N, C-alpha and C positions, 0 to 999 in steps of 0.2 A: 442408612449408610449408602452413599452413592457408589457407582461402579469404580471410579478412580480410587476412592478410599479402600474399597474391598480388594481391588487389584493390588494395591500397595501392601495391604495386610497379608494377603495370600503369598505375595512374593517374598516378604520378610520371613514368614514361617517356612516356606520352601527352601530358602537360602540357608536358614539355620539348620534344618533337617539335613540338607546336603552337606553342610560343613561338619556335621556330626557323623557323616557316613551312613545315615539311615535311609537315604534315597539316592538315586543315581541319575540326575538330570543329564540330558544330552547337550554338551556345550556347542555342538556343531549346528544345532537347530535353533535359529533365532530369526524368525521372519520379519521382525520389526526393526532390525539393524541395531538393536540396543547392545550396550557393552555388557549387559547381564549375561551370565552363563546359564540361566535357568531356561529349560525347555518350555515353550508355550504352545497351547492348543491352537491349531489353525482356525477353529470355528469360534471359540469363546475368547481367544486371545489371553487366556489365563494361564499361569504357569502350570505345567504338568509334571508328572513323575514317570520314570521308567521302572515298572514293576515286572517281576517274572510272571510268566503265565501260570496261574494257580491250578490249572487243570492237567499239567504234565504229571507223569507218574511220580517223579521225584518230589515235586511240590505237594502233590496230593498225599503222599505218605510221610511228609515232614511233620513231626509232632508240633502241636501248638501249645502244649502244656509246658510252662516254665519250670525248670528243675524237677522233672519227674523222678520218683523214687527209683524206678527201674527203667531207664531210657531204652535199653536193648529190648526188654520185654514189651514195652509200649510200641516200639517200632515194628516188632514182630507181629503183634496183634493187628496193627494198622495195615500191614502188608497182605494179610490173608482175608480181609473182609472189606466190602464197599461201604459198610456202616460208618457213620460219622462219629468216630471215637477219637479221643486224644486231641480235640480241636482247641482246647483251652478257652479262656475268656478274658475280657478286659472289663473288670468290674462285673456288672450284671449283663454285659453285652458280649456278642460274638467279637472275636478278634477280626481285624480287617481282612486277613488272609482267608479266614473261614467264610466271611461274608462274600468275598469276591468269588470263591470257589462255588458257593451256593448259587450265585447269580449266573456263573458260567454253565453250571450243570442245568439250571432251570432253562437257560437259553437253548440247550440241546433238546430238552423236552418240547419246548414251544415250537422249535423248528420242525421236528419230525411230525408233530401233530398237524401242521398247517400245509405241508407240501405233498406232492405226488411222487410216486415211484419214477425213477429215471426211465424215460422212454426208450433209451438205447438198450437198457437191460431187457425190457419187455420184447423189443424187436429181436434181440439176440436169441431168445428162446421161442420166437414165433408165437407170442401170446397176443391175441387180439383183445381189445378192451371193451368191456361193457360197463354199464352204470347201474347202481342200485336206484331205488326210488327217490333218493336224495337229489333234489334239483337246485338247492340253494347254497351249494358249496360246503366247505368244511364246518362253518359255524352251524349250519342246519344239521349236518351230520352228527356233531357233538351234542346238540340239543334234542335231536329226534332219532334215537337208536332204533325205533320201530321202523323207520323208513330205510335204514341200512340193512334191514332183514328182508326187504322185498326187492324184487327185480323190477326195473322200469319196463314199460311196454316195448321200447326199442331193444332193450337187452333180451327180452324173451324172443323177439323176432330173430335177432342175431344168433343166439344160442341154438334156436331151433333149426336155422338154415345152415349153420356152419359146423355143428357137432353131430357126431354119430350117436345113436341111441343104444342103450343096453351094453356098454362096455363093462369089462370086469372092474376097471378102475377109471374114475374121472378125477383129474387133478385140476383144481382151481387155485388161483393166487389172489389174495385180497390185501389191500393196503392196511385195513384195520386202523389201529391207533398209532402205527409206526411205519412210515415208508422206509426209514433207515433199516429196519429189521429185514425187510424183503431184500433190499440192496446188499445187505451184509451176508445173507445166507442162501439166497435162491440159487446162485451159481454152483453151490456145493451140494445142496440137498436134492434139487430137481433131477440132475442126471443120475444120481444114485437110485432114486425111485423108479425112473424110466428103465434103467438097465436091470434093476432087480426084478421089475415086473416081467421084462422079456425073459430073464432067466427062469422065472417061475411059470412061464407060458400063460401070463395074464395079459389080456388086451387092455390098451390104454386109450381112452377117448381123447379128443382134441382139447388140450389145455387152454385156458384163457384167464384174463386178469379182470378183477372186479373193482372198480373205483368206489370209494365210500362204502366199504363192505363191513357187515357184521356177521357173526357166526351163524345166526338163524337163517341166513340166505340159502344155506345148504338145502333146506326143505324145498324151496321153489325150484332149485336146480334139479333136485331128485325127482320132482314131479315131471319135469320136462325130459330129462335124459335117461332116467331109470337105470343108473349104474348099480352094479353089485355093491361097490364101495365108493363113496365120495370122499376125497381128500381135499381139505381146504388149508392152504398154507397162508397164515395171516399174522400181521404184526401185532405184538402184544402191547398192552398199556405201558408206556415208557415210565421209568423212574428217573430220579435226579441223576443226570449223567449217564444213564443206561437206556439207550434207545434201540439197541440191535437185537433184542430178544423176540423170537418168533415162536409160534405154535403151529402144530399140525393137528387139526380137528378131523376126525374120521367118523363115518356113520355107515351102517349097512342099510342099503336101500332107503335113504331118507325120504320123507314125504311130509306134506302139510300136517301140522299138529304135533310133530315130534318135538321133544324138549331135550335139554342137556342130558337127561337120563338115558337117552338113546344114542349118545355120542361118547367117543373116547377122545383123549387129547394127549399129545406128546408136547410138553411145554418147556419153556426156558431153553430154546434151541439157539445157541450162540457159542462162540469160542469163550470158554470159561464156564459154560453151563453144560447143557446137553450138546455134545459135538454134532454139527450138522451132518457129517458123513454117517455117524452111528445112528442118528435120528432117521435118516433116509432108509437105511437097511432095516431098522426096526419097524418103520412104517409099512414096508412090504410084508414083513413077517406078520404084523398084526392084521393086515388086509387079508392075507391068506387064511388066517384063523377065523376072521369074520365070515368069509365065504364058506369055509368048511362048516362052521357052526350056524350059519345063517342068522347071525345076531351081532349086536354091538352094544356098548354101554353097560348098564346094570345087568341086562339079561345075559350078556356074554360072560360077565363075571360070575353070575349065579350058575351058569352051565359049567364053567371051569371048576367051581368049588363043589359041584355035586358029586 
């Protein structure tokens, strides 16, 4: 089938759908000067359609199940969970709306995995930037998590020259797997931690940002700065359409060889999950407990249960 025949076929189908009120072509857009009222894509020159954004809250919560037994109950369920329920189907396949929403949400995930945190945000909070041992960009970061747990030689020099040693608290910010999570939550949680530390008479070291960061990098920072408690604010693994969830990993005097068993974490920090303001206050509370007990992770929990 040549392009002219295909173009004619697509046009007839689009015009029929438009006549039935199933799509809404834009009659004002007609780059070829044709008398047809069908909107055309400026790149492919094929007829297009004007569909609502599937990622809006109203469209996201619109049931795709035809004639549900309990429409109000289904709508209520869809409004309280991000799970993909009530999407309906067309034969054995997704309905078009569900497929478009999946693609839109997948794009959010891909975007936040591949980009860096906004430089203006880092400047606003006076965070200088260091780099993990990842030197090949985000693709290497995703394929080599071991490199994301190590500091580059330049990072070691910067941290050593610009940060004070042995503070009560050392705050670090890492992009992790979601730059969007840092952008969504940092401005709310960081001031709370700093103010809470001051109220608790805890000293705070010079905070900084780590590009291509993994949680295990805390050990190397602990070896260099020897803080009582190290706090790493890092972007969590994004889900479909959910890219703004952050975690606060914490460890008492972290050092080379430490594992997740020596760390604590406050996770799912975002509006709709763990409130960033509450997470900041709890971070300071937990840090005080770590300093008092001189422990974190499993050991701290064992001491509390004793």
